[in-house]
Biopython code that builds the backbone (N, CA, C, O; Angstrom):
import numpy as np
from Bio.PDB.StructureBuilder import StructureBuilder

atoms = [
    (1, "UNK", "N", (-6.424, 22.465, -3.905)),
    (1, "UNK", "CA", (-6.900, 21.794, -5.089)),
    (1, "UNK", "C", (-8.049, 20.876, -4.701)),
    (1, "UNK", "O", (-8.097, 20.360, -3.585)),
    (2, "UNK", "N", (-8.968, 20.680, -5.628)),
    (2, "UNK", "CA", (-10.121, 19.818, -5.388)),
    (2, "UNK", "C", (-9.734, 18.363, -5.642)),
    (2, "UNK", "O", (-8.691, 18.076, -6.230)),
    (3, "UNK", "N", (-10.584, 17.463, -5.193)),
    (3, "UNK", "CA", (-10.287, 16.038, -5.292)),
    (3, "UNK", "C", (-10.116, 15.587, -6.741)),
    (3, "UNK", "O", (-9.269, 14.739, -7.022)),
    (4, "UNK", "N", (-10.895, 16.130, -7.651)),
    (4, "UNK", "CA", (-10.759, 15.768, -9.062)),
    (4, "UNK", "C", (-9.412, 16.182, -9.626)),
    (4, "UNK", "O", (-8.800, 15.449, -10.402)),
    (5, "UNK", "N", (-8.955, 17.360, -9.232)),
    (5, "UNK", "CA", (-7.649, 17.838, -9.676)),
    (5, "UNK", "C", (-6.538, 16.943, -9.133)),
    (5, "UNK", "O", (-5.595, 16.598, -9.846)),
    (6, "UNK", "N", (-6.668, 16.572, -7.856)),
    (6, "UNK", "CA", (-5.671, 15.698, -7.243)),
    (6, "UNK", "C", (-5.666, 14.338, -7.939)),
    (6, "UNK", "O", (-4.607, 13.756, -8.174)),
    (7, "UNK", "N", (-6.834, 13.847, -8.260)),
    (7, "UNK", "CA", (-6.945, 12.581, -8.965)),
    (7, "UNK", "C", (-6.253, 12.652, -10.325)),
    (7, "UNK", "O", (-5.488, 11.753, -10.677)),
    (8, "UNK", "N", (-6.511, 13.698, -11.082)),
    (8, "UNK", "CA", (-5.885, 13.848, -12.401)),
    (8, "UNK", "C", (-4.365, 13.987, -12.283)),
    (8, "UNK", "O", (-3.617, 13.401, -13.066)),
    (9, "UNK", "N", (-3.926, 14.755, -11.313)),
    (9, "UNK", "CA", (-2.478, 14.994, -11.168)),
    (9, "UNK", "C", (-1.727, 13.741, -10.728)),
    (9, "UNK", "O", (-0.594, 13.514, -11.154)),
    (10, "UNK", "N", (-2.348, 12.936, -9.887)),
    (10, "UNK", "CA", (-1.663, 11.759, -9.348)),
    (10, "UNK", "C", (-1.992, 10.469, -10.089)),
    (10, "UNK", "O", (-1.269, 9.480, -9.969)),
    (11, "UNK", "N", (-3.079, 10.477, -10.853)),
    (11, "UNK", "CA", (-3.508, 9.258, -11.530)),
    (11, "UNK", "C", (-4.199, 8.269, -10.600)),
    (11, "UNK", "O", (-4.376, 7.102, -10.947)),
    (12, "UNK", "N", (-4.583, 8.733, -9.433)),
    (12, "UNK", "CA", (-5.243, 7.885, -8.437)),
    (12, "UNK", "C", (-6.739, 8.185, -8.458)),
    (12, "UNK", "O", (-7.153, 9.344, -8.445)),
    (13, "UNK", "N", (-7.532, 7.134, -8.490)),
    (13, "UNK", "CA", (-8.983, 7.292, -8.561)),
    (13, "UNK", "C", (-9.518, 8.055, -7.345)),
    (13, "UNK", "O", (-8.972, 7.973, -6.245)),
    (14, "UNK", "N", (-10.587, 8.786, -7.576)),
    (14, "UNK", "CA", (-11.202, 9.594, -6.514)),
    (14, "UNK", "C", (-11.602, 8.736, -5.325)),
    (14, "UNK", "O", (-11.393, 9.128, -4.177)),
    (15, "UNK", "N", (-12.178, 7.563, -5.593)),
    (15, "UNK", "CA", (-12.613, 6.725, -4.465)),
    (15, "UNK", "C", (-11.416, 6.278, -3.612)),
    (15, "UNK", "O", (-11.555, 6.103, -2.402)),
    (16, "UNK", "N", (-10.248, 6.095, -4.233)),
    (16, "UNK", "CA", (-9.062, 5.747, -3.451)),
    (16, "UNK", "C", (-8.573, 6.931, -2.626)),
    (16, "UNK", "O", (-8.124, 6.758, -1.492)),
    (17, "UNK", "N", (-8.658, 8.123, -3.186)),
    (17, "UNK", "CA", (-8.274, 9.306, -2.405)),
    (17, "UNK", "C", (-9.177, 9.453, -1.185)),
    (17, "UNK", "O", (-8.706, 9.789, -0.098)),
    (18, "UNK", "N", (-10.461, 9.205, -1.361)),
    (18, "UNK", "CA", (-11.393, 9.246, -0.217)),
    (18, "UNK", "C", (-11.034, 8.172, 0.804)),
    (18, "UNK", "O", (-11.078, 8.408, 2.011)),
    (19, "UNK", "N", (-10.680, 6.994, 0.306)),
    (19, "UNK", "CA", (-10.278, 5.903, 1.192)),
    (19, "UNK", "C", (-9.024, 6.281, 1.980)),
    (19, "UNK", "O", (-8.958, 6.061, 3.189)),
    (20, "UNK", "N", (-8.030, 6.850, 1.295)),
    (20, "UNK", "CA", (-6.811, 7.276, 1.993)),
    (20, "UNK", "C", (-7.150, 8.275, 3.097)),
    (20, "UNK", "O", (-6.580, 8.231, 4.187)),
    (21, "UNK", "N", (-8.066, 9.155, 2.802)),
    (21, "UNK", "CA", (-8.473, 10.148, 3.799)),
    (21, "UNK", "C", (-9.180, 9.472, 4.973)),
    (21, "UNK", "O", (-8.924, 9.805, 6.131)),
    (22, "UNK", "N", (-10.063, 8.529, 4.676)),
    (22, "UNK", "CA", (-10.784, 7.810, 5.732)),
    (22, "UNK", "C", (-9.823, 7.011, 6.616)),
    (22, "UNK", "O", (-10.086, 6.809, 7.801)),
    (23, "UNK", "N", (-8.709, 6.560, 6.036)),
    (23, "UNK", "CA", (-7.712, 5.798, 6.781)),
    (23, "UNK", "C", (-6.735, 6.692, 7.543)),
    (23, "UNK", "O", (-5.859, 6.195, 8.250)),
    (24, "UNK", "N", (-6.882, 8.005, 7.400)),
    (24, "UNK", "CA", (-6.002, 8.930, 8.104)),
    (24, "UNK", "C", (-4.657, 9.131, 7.432)),
    (24, "UNK", "O", (-3.706, 9.583, 8.071)),
    (25, "UNK", "N", (-4.566, 8.800, 6.143)),
    (25, "UNK", "CA", (-3.303, 8.926, 5.418)),
    (25, "UNK", "C", (-3.180, 10.254, 4.679)),
    (25, "UNK", "O", (-2.075, 10.719, 4.398)),
    (26, "UNK", "N", (-4.306, 10.850, 4.373)),
    (26, "UNK", "CA", (-4.368, 12.071, 3.579)),
    (26, "UNK", "C", (-5.361, 13.003, 4.253)),
    (26, "UNK", "O", (-6.404, 12.560, 4.734)),
    (27, "UNK", "N", (-5.044, 14.285, 4.289)),
    (27, "UNK", "CA", (-5.954, 15.234, 4.929)),
    (27, "UNK", "C", (-6.455, 16.268, 3.928)),
    (27, "UNK", "O", (-5.779, 16.627, 2.963)),
    (28, "UNK", "N", (-7.652, 16.722, 4.200)),
    (28, "UNK", "CA", (-8.240, 17.789, 3.389)),
    (28, "UNK", "C", (-8.994, 18.719, 4.317)),
    (28, "UNK", "O", (-9.227, 18.416, 5.487)),
    (29, "UNK", "N", (-9.358, 19.832, 3.772)),
    (29, "UNK", "CA", (-10.201, 20.787, 4.476)),
    (29, "UNK", "C", (-11.438, 20.960, 3.621)),
    (29, "UNK", "O", (-11.389, 20.780, 2.404)),
    (30, "UNK", "N", (-12.534, 21.304, 4.245)),
    (30, "UNK", "CA", (-13.779, 21.496, 3.493)),
    (30, "UNK", "C", (-13.951, 22.962, 3.139)),
    (30, "UNK", "O", (-13.724, 23.848, 3.964)),
    (31, "UNK", "N", (-14.352, 23.201, 1.908)),
    (31, "UNK", "CA", (-14.649, 24.565, 1.473)),
    (31, "UNK", "C", (-16.005, 24.964, 2.050)),
    (31, "UNK", "O", (-16.706, 24.139, 2.634)),
    (32, "UNK", "N", (-16.362, 26.217, 1.884)),
    (32, "UNK", "CA", (-17.668, 26.693, 2.359)),
    (32, "UNK", "C", (-18.794, 25.885, 1.739)),
    (32, "UNK", "O", (-19.846, 25.711, 2.355)),
    (33, "UNK", "N", (-18.584, 25.386, 0.519)),
    (33, "UNK", "CA", (-19.592, 24.578, -0.165)),
    (33, "UNK", "C", (-19.517, 23.103, 0.199)),
    (33, "UNK", "O", (-20.290, 22.302, -0.327)),
    (34, "UNK", "N", (-18.606, 22.728, 1.088)),
    (34, "UNK", "CA", (-18.488, 21.344, 1.528)),
    (34, "UNK", "C", (-17.568, 20.473, 0.690)),
    (34, "UNK", "O", (-17.471, 19.270, 0.932)),
    (35, "UNK", "N", (-16.892, 21.057, -0.292)),
    (35, "UNK", "CA", (-15.995, 20.289, -1.152)),
    (35, "UNK", "C", (-14.640, 20.099, -0.475)),
    (35, "UNK", "O", (-14.161, 20.976, 0.243)),
    (36, "UNK", "N", (-14.034, 18.943, -0.715)),
    (36, "UNK", "CA", (-12.695, 18.692, -0.189)),
    (36, "UNK", "C", (-11.699, 19.607, -0.903)),
    (36, "UNK", "O", (-11.745, 19.775, -2.122)),
    (37, "UNK", "N", (-10.810, 20.185, -0.122)),
    (37, "UNK", "CA", (-9.723, 21.002, -0.654)),
    (37, "UNK", "C", (-8.416, 20.442, -0.089)),
    (37, "UNK", "O", (-8.266, 20.274, 1.121)),
    (38, "UNK", "N", (-7.487, 20.161, -0.984)),
    (38, "UNK", "CA", (-6.202, 19.607, -0.578)),
    (38, "UNK", "C", (-5.114, 20.646, -0.744)),
    (38, "UNK", "O", (-5.168, 21.484, -1.645)),
    (39, "UNK", "N", (-4.124, 20.582, 0.135)),
    (39, "UNK", "CA", (-3.005, 21.500, 0.077)),
    (39, "UNK", "C", (-2.029, 21.136, -1.029)),
    (39, "UNK", "O", (-2.163, 20.099, -1.678)),
    (40, "UNK", "N", (-1.063, 21.990, -1.232)),
    (40, "UNK", "CA", (-0.084, 21.793, -2.303)),
    (40, "UNK", "C", (0.790, 20.561, -2.065)),
    (40, "UNK", "O", (1.412, 20.057, -3.000)),
    (41, "UNK", "N", (0.842, 20.073, -0.825)),
    (41, "UNK", "CA", (1.648, 18.896, -0.505)),
    (41, "UNK", "C", (0.936, 17.589, -0.823)),
    (41, "UNK", "O", (1.558, 16.528, -0.773)),
    (42, "UNK", "N", (-0.343, 17.639, -1.146)),
    (42, "UNK", "CA", (-1.144, 16.431, -1.349)),
    (42, "UNK", "C", (-0.599, 15.496, -2.429)),
    (42, "UNK", "O", (-0.574, 14.287, -2.199)),
    (43, "UNK", "N", (-0.161, 15.986, -3.597)),
    (43, "UNK", "CA", (0.380, 15.045, -4.596)),
    (43, "UNK", "C", (1.582, 14.260, -4.077)),
    (43, "UNK", "O", (1.709, 13.066, -4.350)),
    (44, "UNK", "N", (2.457, 14.921, -3.334)),
    (44, "UNK", "CA", (3.616, 14.225, -2.761)),
    (44, "UNK", "C", (3.164, 13.205, -1.722)),
    (44, "UNK", "O", (3.722, 12.111, -1.638)),
    (45, "UNK", "N", (2.164, 13.559, -0.940)),
    (45, "UNK", "CA", (1.626, 12.636, 0.060)),
    (45, "UNK", "C", (1.039, 11.407, -0.619)),
    (45, "UNK", "O", (1.283, 10.281, -0.183)),
    (46, "UNK", "N", (0.274, 11.611, -1.675)),
    (46, "UNK", "CA", (-0.309, 10.489, -2.409)),
    (46, "UNK", "C", (0.801, 9.612, -3.002)),
    (46, "UNK", "O", (0.696, 8.386, -2.975)),
    (47, "UNK", "N", (1.843, 10.217, -3.527)),
    (47, "UNK", "CA", (2.964, 9.450, -4.075)),
    (47, "UNK", "C", (3.608, 8.591, -2.993)),
    (47, "UNK", "O", (3.973, 7.442, -3.241)),
    (48, "UNK", "N", (3.747, 9.144, -1.803)),
    (48, "UNK", "CA", (4.319, 8.374, -0.693)),
    (48, "UNK", "C", (3.416, 7.204, -0.329)),
    (48, "UNK", "O", (3.887, 6.085, -0.129)),
    (49, "UNK", "N", (2.131, 7.465, -0.246)),
    (49, "UNK", "CA", (1.167, 6.402, 0.072)),
    (49, "UNK", "C", (1.275, 5.289, -0.959)),
    (49, "UNK", "O", (1.337, 4.112, -0.602)),
    (50, "UNK", "N", (1.298, 5.658, -2.245)),
    (50, "UNK", "CA", (1.376, 4.665, -3.313)),
    (50, "UNK", "C", (2.682, 3.871, -3.242)),
    (50, "UNK", "O", (2.687, 2.666, -3.497)),
    (51, "UNK", "N", (3.774, 4.529, -2.901)),
    (51, "UNK", "CA", (5.063, 3.847, -2.754)),
    (51, "UNK", "C", (4.999, 2.811, -1.648)),
    (51, "UNK", "O", (5.469, 1.685, -1.817)),
    (52, "UNK", "N", (4.419, 3.187, -0.514)),
    (52, "UNK", "CA", (4.333, 2.271, 0.620)),
    (52, "UNK", "C", (3.350, 1.134, 0.353)),
    (52, "UNK", "O", (3.591, -0.003, 0.759)),
    (53, "UNK", "N", (2.253, 1.433, -0.323)),
    (53, "UNK", "CA", (1.313, 0.369, -0.697)),
    (53, "UNK", "C", (1.967, -0.618, -1.655)),
    (53, "UNK", "O", (1.776, -1.828, -1.534)),
    (54, "UNK", "N", (2.741, -0.098, -2.609)),
    (54, "UNK", "CA", (3.430, -0.962, -3.570)),
    (54, "UNK", "C", (4.457, -1.851, -2.875)),
    (54, "UNK", "O", (4.788, -2.928, -3.371)),
    (55, "UNK", "N", (4.959, -1.401, -1.728)),
    (55, "UNK", "CA", (5.903, -2.189, -0.946)),
    (55, "UNK", "C", (5.191, -3.237, -0.093)),
    (55, "UNK", "O", (5.830, -3.979, 0.654)),
    (56, "UNK", "N", (3.866, -3.291, -0.209)),
    (56, "UNK", "CA", (3.105, -4.310, 0.508)),
    (56, "UNK", "C", (2.721, -3.952, 1.923)),
    (56, "UNK", "O", (2.291, -4.818, 2.684)),
    (57, "UNK", "N", (2.866, -2.688, 2.293)),
    (57, "UNK", "CA", (2.536, -2.287, 3.655)),
    (57, "UNK", "C", (1.039, -2.018, 3.790)),
    (57, "UNK", "O", (0.436, -1.400, 2.913)),
    (58, "UNK", "N", (0.446, -2.478, 4.879)),
    (58, "UNK", "CA", (-0.972, -2.186, 5.110)),
    (58, "UNK", "C", (-1.161, -0.726, 5.537)),
    (58, "UNK", "O", (-0.228, -0.084, 6.018)),
    (59, "UNK", "N", (-2.366, -0.223, 5.358)),
    (59, "UNK", "CA", (-2.613, 1.184, 5.663)),
    (59, "UNK", "C", (-2.371, 1.516, 7.127)),
    (59, "UNK", "O", (-1.977, 2.640, 7.439)),
    (60, "UNK", "N", (-2.596, 0.573, 8.029)),
    (60, "UNK", "CA", (-2.348, 0.870, 9.451)),
    (60, "UNK", "C", (-0.867, 1.161, 9.696)),
    (60, "UNK", "O", (-0.534, 1.999, 10.533)),
    (61, "UNK", "N", (0.013, 0.485, 8.983)),
    (61, "UNK", "CA", (1.454, 0.726, 9.106)),
    (61, "UNK", "C", (1.815, 2.024, 8.384)),
    (61, "UNK", "O", (2.617, 2.815, 8.880)),
    (62, "UNK", "N", (1.227, 2.234, 7.227)),
    (62, "UNK", "CA", (1.503, 3.462, 6.472)),
    (62, "UNK", "C", (1.137, 4.679, 7.310)),
    (62, "UNK", "O", (1.864, 5.673, 7.307)),
    (63, "UNK", "N", (0.029, 4.615, 8.021)),
    (63, "UNK", "CA", (-0.396, 5.736, 8.876)),
    (63, "UNK", "C", (0.688, 6.067, 9.896)),
    (63, "UNK", "O", (0.926, 7.238, 10.189)),
    (64, "UNK", "N", (1.346, 5.045, 10.436)),
    (64, "UNK", "CA", (2.413, 5.264, 11.410)),
    (64, "UNK", "C", (3.658, 5.868, 10.761)),
    (64, "UNK", "O", (4.379, 6.645, 11.387)),
    (65, "UNK", "N", (3.902, 5.505, 9.505)),
    (65, "UNK", "CA", (5.125, 5.939, 8.830)),
    (65, "UNK", "C", (5.023, 7.325, 8.194)),
    (65, "UNK", "O", (6.044, 7.982, 7.991)),
    (66, "UNK", "N", (3.831, 7.772, 7.880)),
    (66, "UNK", "CA", (3.664, 9.040, 7.148)),
    (66, "UNK", "C", (4.392, 10.227, 7.785)),
    (66, "UNK", "O", (4.977, 11.029, 7.057)),
    (67, "UNK", "N", (4.381, 10.370, 9.109)),
    (67, "UNK", "CA", (5.096, 11.532, 9.674)),
    (67, "UNK", "C", (6.619, 11.380, 9.666)),
    (67, "UNK", "O", (7.333, 12.302, 10.062)),
    (68, "UNK", "N", (7.118, 10.237, 9.222)),
    (68, "UNK", "CA", (8.544, 9.932, 9.344)),
    (68, "UNK", "C", (9.344, 10.128, 8.070)),
    (68, "UNK", "O", (10.504, 9.721, 8.006)),
    (69, "UNK", "N", (8.757, 10.737, 7.062)),
    (69, "UNK", "CA", (9.484, 10.988, 5.821)),
    (69, "UNK", "C", (10.450, 12.150, 6.008)),
    (69, "UNK", "O", (10.187, 13.084, 6.766)),
    (70, "UNK", "N", (11.568, 12.070, 5.304)),
    (70, "UNK", "CA", (12.589, 13.118, 5.344)),
    (70, "UNK", "C", (12.269, 14.121, 4.239)),
    (70, "UNK", "O", (12.252, 13.766, 3.060)),
    (71, "UNK", "N", (12.019, 15.360, 4.616)),
    (71, "UNK", "CA", (11.750, 16.413, 3.635)),
    (71, "UNK", "C", (10.594, 16.073, 2.720)),
    (71, "UNK", "O", (9.583, 15.516, 3.149)),
    (72, "UNK", "N", (10.757, 16.418, 1.451)),
    (72, "UNK", "CA", (9.704, 16.171, 0.464)),
    (72, "UNK", "C", (9.896, 14.866, -0.291)),
    (72, "UNK", "O", (9.095, 14.531, -1.164)),
    (73, "UNK", "N", (10.954, 14.124, 0.037)),
    (73, "UNK", "CA", (11.269, 12.910, -0.711)),
    (73, "UNK", "C", (10.512, 11.684, -0.233)),
    (73, "UNK", "O", (9.522, 11.780, 0.492)),
    (74, "UNK", "N", (11.003, 10.531, -0.659)),
    (74, "UNK", "CA", (10.390, 9.266, -0.273)),
    (74, "UNK", "C", (11.276, 8.475, 0.687)),
    (74, "UNK", "O", (11.031, 7.295, 0.940)),
    (75, "UNK", "N", (12.304, 9.129, 1.217)),
    (75, "UNK", "CA", (13.169, 8.466, 2.193)),
    (75, "UNK", "C", (12.586, 8.645, 3.586)),
    (75, "UNK", "O", (12.014, 9.683, 3.919)),
    (76, "UNK", "N", (12.749, 7.591, 4.394)),
    (76, "UNK", "CA", (12.224, 7.612, 5.760)),
    (76, "UNK", "C", (13.344, 7.837, 6.761)),
    (76, "UNK", "O", (14.509, 7.542, 6.494)),
    (77, "UNK", "N", (12.972, 8.358, 7.903)),
    (77, "UNK", "CA", (13.931, 8.601, 8.973)),
    (77, "UNK", "C", (14.498, 7.280, 9.477)),
    (77, "UNK", "O", (13.839, 6.243, 9.409)),
    (78, "UNK", "N", (15.705, 7.328, 9.975)),
    (78, "UNK", "CA", (16.386, 6.131, 10.466)),
    (78, "UNK", "C", (15.622, 5.449, 11.600)),
    (78, "UNK", "O", (15.732, 4.235, 11.770)),
    (79, "UNK", "N", (14.852, 6.208, 12.375)),
    (79, "UNK", "CA", (14.149, 5.638, 13.526)),
    (79, "UNK", "C", (13.079, 4.616, 13.132)),
    (79, "UNK", "O", (12.612, 3.870, 13.993)),
    (80, "UNK", "N", (12.681, 4.559, 11.864)),
    (80, "UNK", "CA", (11.654, 3.594, 11.445)),
    (80, "UNK", "C", (12.241, 2.410, 10.684)),
    (80, "UNK", "O", (11.495, 1.541, 10.232)),
    (81, "UNK", "N", (13.549, 2.361, 10.535)),
    (81, "UNK", "CA", (14.160, 1.280, 9.778)),
    (81, "UNK", "C", (13.893, -0.080, 10.397)),
    (81, "UNK", "O", (13.669, -1.049, 9.671)),
    (82, "UNK", "N", (13.911, -0.177, 11.723)),
    (82, "UNK", "CA", (13.602, -1.454, 12.366)),
    (82, "UNK", "C", (12.172, -1.880, 12.062)),
    (82, "UNK", "O", (11.895, -3.064, 11.866)),
    (83, "UNK", "N", (11.279, -0.919, 12.026)),
    (83, "UNK", "CA", (9.886, -1.202, 11.691)),
    (83, "UNK", "C", (9.789, -1.748, 10.263)),
    (83, "UNK", "O", (9.052, -2.701, 10.009)),
    (84, "UNK", "N", (10.526, -1.151, 9.345)),
    (84, "UNK", "CA", (10.541, -1.625, 7.962)),
    (84, "UNK", "C", (11.162, -3.012, 7.858)),
    (84, "UNK", "O", (10.703, -3.844, 7.075)),
    (85, "UNK", "N", (12.192, -3.260, 8.635)),
    (85, "UNK", "CA", (12.810, -4.585, 8.638)),
    (85, "UNK", "C", (11.827, -5.643, 9.136)),
    (85, "UNK", "O", (11.784, -6.755, 8.611)),
    (86, "UNK", "N", (11.040, -5.292, 10.149)),
    (86, "UNK", "CA", (10.018, -6.210, 10.662)),
    (86, "UNK", "C", (8.989, -6.503, 9.586)),
    (86, "UNK", "O", (8.595, -7.654, 9.397)),
    (87, "UNK", "N", (8.555, -5.475, 8.884)),
    (87, "UNK", "CA", (7.592, -5.668, 7.796)),
    (87, "UNK", "C", (8.183, -6.552, 6.694)),
    (87, "UNK", "O", (7.482, -7.393, 6.131)),
    (88, "UNK", "N", (9.462, -6.365, 6.389)),
    (88, "UNK", "CA", (10.119, -7.177, 5.374)),
    (88, "UNK", "C", (10.191, -8.635, 5.823)),
    (88, "UNK", "O", (9.963, -9.542, 5.022)),
    (89, "UNK", "N", (10.506, -8.865, 7.089)),
    (89, "UNK", "CA", (10.562, -10.236, 7.613)),
    (89, "UNK", "C", (9.189, -10.905, 7.551)),
    (89, "UNK", "O", (9.083, -12.089, 7.230)),
    (90, "UNK", "N", (8.140, -10.141, 7.861)),
    (90, "UNK", "CA", (6.785, -10.688, 7.772)),
    (90, "UNK", "C", (6.424, -11.029, 6.327)),
    (90, "UNK", "O", (5.782, -12.047, 6.068)),
    (91, "UNK", "N", (6.832, -10.184, 5.400)),
    (91, "UNK", "CA", (6.578, -10.441, 3.986)),
    (91, "UNK", "C", (7.342, -11.685, 3.523)),
    (91, "UNK", "O", (6.806, -12.505, 2.779)),
    (92, "UNK", "N", (8.592, -11.820, 3.963)),
    (92, "UNK", "CA", (9.375, -13.015, 3.630)),
    (92, "UNK", "C", (8.706, -14.274, 4.164)),
    (92, "UNK", "O", (8.697, -15.308, 3.496)),
    (93, "UNK", "N", (8.151, -14.189, 5.359)),
    (93, "UNK", "CA", (7.458, -15.331, 5.958)),
    (93, "UNK", "C", (6.221, -15.703, 5.151)),
    (93, "UNK", "O", (5.969, -16.883, 4.907)),
    (94, "UNK", "N", (5.452, -14.706, 4.736)),
    (94, "UNK", "CA", (4.264, -14.970, 3.923)),
    (94, "UNK", "C", (4.647, -15.571, 2.577)),
    (94, "UNK", "O", (3.964, -16.461, 2.070)),
    (95, "UNK", "N", (5.759, -15.075, 1.993)),
    (95, "UNK", "CA", (6.239, -15.630, 0.731)),
    (95, "UNK", "C", (6.637, -17.095, 0.895)),
    (95, "UNK", "O", (6.346, -17.922, 0.030)),
    (96, "UNK", "N", (7.290, -17.409, 1.985)),
    (96, "UNK", "CA", (7.679, -18.797, 2.243)),
    (96, "UNK", "C", (6.437, -19.681, 2.390)),
    (96, "UNK", "O", (6.397, -20.796, 1.870)),
    (97, "UNK", "N", (5.431, -19.179, 3.097)),
    (97, "UNK", "CA", (4.185, -19.935, 3.250)),
    (97, "UNK", "C", (3.517, -20.153, 1.900)),
    (97, "UNK", "O", (3.039, -21.250, 1.613)),
    (98, "UNK", "N", (3.480, -19.111, 1.068)),
    (98, "UNK", "CA", (2.873, -19.233, -0.262)),
    (98, "UNK", "C", (3.665, -20.198, -1.143)),
    (98, "UNK", "O", (3.074, -20.974, -1.895)),
    (99, "UNK", "N", (4.972, -20.158, -1.060)),
    (99, "UNK", "CA", (5.807, -21.068, -1.840)),
    (99, "UNK", "C", (5.532, -22.509, -1.422)),
    (99, "UNK", "O", (5.428, -23.396, -2.269)),
    (100, "UNK", "N", (5.416, -22.736, -0.129)),
    (100, "UNK", "CA", (5.112, -24.078, 0.377)),
    (100, "UNK", "C", (3.740, -24.526, -0.115)),
    (100, "UNK", "O", (3.589, -25.662, -0.564)),
    (101, "UNK", "N", (2.752, -23.662, -0.038)),
    (101, "UNK", "CA", (1.407, -23.998, -0.494)),
    (101, "UNK", "C", (1.405, -24.272, -1.998)),
    (101, "UNK", "O", (0.724, -25.186, -2.464)),
    (102, "UNK", "N", (2.160, -23.490, -2.749)),
    (102, "UNK", "CA", (2.222, -23.693, -4.196)),
    (102, "UNK", "C", (2.833, -25.041, -4.521)),
    (102, "UNK", "O", (2.338, -25.751, -5.397)),
    (103, "UNK", "N", (3.893, -25.401, -3.834)),
    (103, "UNK", "CA", (4.532, -26.699, -4.041)),
    (103, "UNK", "C", (3.566, -27.831, -3.714)),
    (103, "UNK", "O", (3.452, -28.796, -4.469)),
    (104, "UNK", "N", (2.875, -27.708, -2.587)),
    (104, "UNK", "CA", (1.912, -28.745, -2.187)),
    (104, "UNK", "C", (0.787, -28.875, -3.210)),
    (104, "UNK", "O", (0.372, -29.987, -3.537)),
    (105, "UNK", "N", (0.295, -27.757, -3.710)),
    (105, "UNK", "CA", (-0.768, -27.795, -4.711)),
    (105, "UNK", "C", (-0.264, -28.403, -6.017)),
    (105, "UNK", "O", (-0.968, -29.187, -6.653)),
    (106, "UNK", "N", (0.946, -28.043, -6.413)),
    (106, "UNK", "CA", (1.542, -28.625, -7.617)),
    (106, "UNK", "C", (1.710, -30.128, -7.486)),
    (106, "UNK", "O", (1.434, -30.873, -8.426)),
    (107, "UNK", "N", (2.166, -30.580, -6.311)),
    (107, "UNK", "CA", (2.319, -32.010, -6.061)),
    (107, "UNK", "C", (0.975, -32.726, -6.129)),
    (107, "UNK", "O", (0.877, -33.812, -6.701)),
    (108, "UNK", "N", (-0.055, -32.125, -5.552)),
    (108, "UNK", "CA", (-1.392, -32.712, -5.579)),
    (108, "UNK", "C", (-1.914, -32.805, -7.010)),
    (108, "UNK", "O", (-2.486, -33.820, -7.407)),
    (109, "UNK", "N", (-1.715, -31.752, -7.767)),
    (109, "UNK", "CA", (-2.160, -31.744, -9.153)),
    (109, "UNK", "C", (-1.424, -32.808, -9.974)),
    (109, "UNK", "O", (-2.039, -33.521, -10.765)),
    (110, "UNK", "N", (-0.123, -32.909, -9.784)),
    (110, "UNK", "CA", (0.677, -33.897, -10.503)),
    (110, "UNK", "C", (0.231, -35.305, -10.146)),
    (110, "UNK", "O", (0.048, -36.142, -11.031)),
    (111, "UNK", "N", (0.053, -35.575, -8.859)),
    (111, "UNK", "CA", (-0.372, -36.920, -8.426)),
    (111, "UNK", "C", (-1.759, -37.243, -8.990)),
    (111, "UNK", "O", (-2.001, -38.366, -9.433)),
    (112, "UNK", "N", (-2.650, -36.286, -8.975)),
    (112, "UNK", "CA", (-4.007, -36.504, -9.488)),
    (112, "UNK", "C", (-3.975, -36.740, -11.003)),
    (112, "UNK", "O", (-4.698, -37.593, -11.517)),
    (113, "UNK", "N", (-3.150, -35.997, -11.699)),
    (113, "UNK", "CA", (-3.024, -36.162, -13.146)),
    (113, "UNK", "C", (-2.471, -37.542, -13.484)),
    (113, "UNK", "O", (-2.952, -38.188, -14.415)),
    (114, "UNK", "N", (-1.475, -37.997, -12.746)),
    (114, "UNK", "CA", (-0.913, -39.331, -12.956)),
    (114, "UNK", "C", (-1.956, -40.409, -12.687)),
    (114, "UNK", "O", (-2.071, -41.369, -13.448)),
    (115, "UNK", "N", (-2.715, -40.251, -11.608)),
    (115, "UNK", "CA", (-3.748, -41.223, -11.260)),
    (115, "UNK", "C", (-4.813, -41.292, -12.355)),
    (115, "UNK", "O", (-5.270, -42.383, -12.696)),
    (116, "UNK", "N", (-5.206, -40.176, -12.897)),
    (116, "UNK", "CA", (-6.205, -40.147, -13.958)),
    (116, "UNK", "C", (-5.663, -40.786, -15.242)),
    (116, "UNK", "O", (-6.404, -41.441, -15.975)),
    (117, "UNK", "N", (-4.375, -40.591, -15.506)),
    (117, "UNK", "CA", (-3.780, -41.155, -16.711)),
    (117, "UNK", "C", (-3.716, -42.677, -16.619)),
    (117, "UNK", "O", (-3.824, -43.361, -17.637)),
    (118, "UNK", "N", (-3.543, -43.210, -15.428)),
    (118, "UNK", "CA", (-3.482, -44.667, -15.225)),
    (118, "UNK", "C", (-4.859, -45.308, -15.312)),
    (118, "UNK", "O", (-4.984, -46.491, -15.628)),
    (119, "UNK", "N", (-5.885, -44.525, -15.030)),
    (119, "UNK", "CA", (-7.256, -45.089, -14.973)),
    (119, "UNK", "C", (-7.857, -45.366, -16.314)),
    (119, "UNK", "O", (-8.992, -45.836, -16.396)),
]
sb = StructureBuilder()
sb.init_structure("model")
sb.init_model(0)
sb.init_chain("A")
sb.init_seg("    ")
for serial, (resi, resn, name, xyz) in enumerate(atoms, 1):
    if name == "N":
        sb.init_residue(resn, " ", resi, " ")
    sb.init_atom(name, np.array(xyz, "f"), 0.0, 1.0, " ", f" {name:<3s}", serial, name[0])
structure = sb.get_structure()
């Protein structure tokens, strides 16, 4: 299938499909005319990429995980579970940092608002 067909079938913009390919997440072959041709597995591959991106994983990690899917589904092999746990811990850490920053910003805004009201 051509890139436009893959885009329509998956709902993913063409420029993102090209990006996935440039990142080594999706493969295509070139036709005699130089057009990208994707195999029948491409829609499932794109769905997997989108699932992992939605989980907050960077493309460098997704590239490592792509060969580890079980069959045609979205389940991963047990050997990568520790890797996923590490990613989850990193995400939890970033969330904690953001929560702390949000609290500090809220406190600053509240203090500034009170100071302005007194002036």
